[in-house]
N, C-alpha and C positions, 0 to 999 in steps of 0.2 A: 794552564793548558795541558801540560804533561800529565798532571794528576787526573784530569778528565779523560785523557786518552787511555791511561792505565786503568781507570775505573771501567771504561767501556770494554777494554780488552778482557778484564777480569770477569765482567758480566757475561761476555760472549763465551769465555772458557767454561764458566759454570753451566751455562745453558747448553753448550755443545757436548760437554761430558756428562751432563745429566745430573750431576751432584747427587747420585743415589737414585735418580729417577730414570725412566726410559725416555731418552731424548736423543735427537740426532740433528746434525747440521748438514746432512747430505739430503738431496732431493730423492724422493722415492723413484724407483725405476718405473718407466712408463710401460704399461701393458696394453696390448692391442687385442681386440676380439677377432677371431677368424671363424666365420660361419660357413660350413661346407655342406652341400647337398648334391644329389645326383638325379638325373632324369631316369625314366624307365629304361631298363636294359643294362644296368650296371651299378657299380657301387664305388665308394672311395674307402678302401681298407686302410690306407695310410694318409693322414693320421686318423681317419675315421670320419663319420658324418655327425654333425652337430655343431656345438659352439665350443671353441677352445681359446685359451688365453696364452699369449706369448709375449716375451720381452721385446722392447723396441730394437729393431735391427736384426732380430733373429731370422735365420734362413730355415724355412720349413719345407720338407719334402712332401709333395702331393703325388699320390699314385692312384690312378683310376683303373678299375678292372671291369671289362665288359662281361656280360653274361653270354652263354652259348647262343649263337645266332645274332649277336650284336657286335658292333665295333665302337671304339672310342672316337668321338668327333673332335671335341675341343673343350676348353675351360672357358666359362663366361662369368660375367659379374664384374668385379674389380680386376679385370684381366691385365691391366697395365702393370700390375705388381708381379705378374707371373713371368718367369724367364721364357718359356715357350708354350703358348696356349694350345698348340697342336700335338704336343707330346703327352702321352698318358702319365708318364713319370717326369715331374719337373720340380721347380723350386719357386716358392713365393717368399719375398723378403718383407717382413712385418714392419711397416712404417705408419700404418693407420689401421682402423677397423676395416676388415674386408669381408665381403660375402661372395662366395665362389660356388659355381655349379659345374659338375662334370656332366657333359652331354654325350649321349649314346644314340646310335641309329641302327636299325636292322641291317644285317649284311645282305646285299643284293645278289 
């Protein structure tokens, strides 16, 4: 029995160290997709608009900027992950793939 356990341990060591090959015994970090867009009347300069990839648990700053004559209204989409949907600058914590939209409205 002891010889079998030693053999299993040796095989695991060889596999984990790679024995000259690229190998790993750690799980790869999970990455999540953040898709950001905006409505007419503004933009999202931080982190930008489009698709971005972030590590699991990473806190990302979102900052929306209204165009002249517009105001920021809120963030929509997977809004449950956003700290404050009514603040133009806020944080989203990456735990899943999220699609977020910055919404703007004309100033009255």
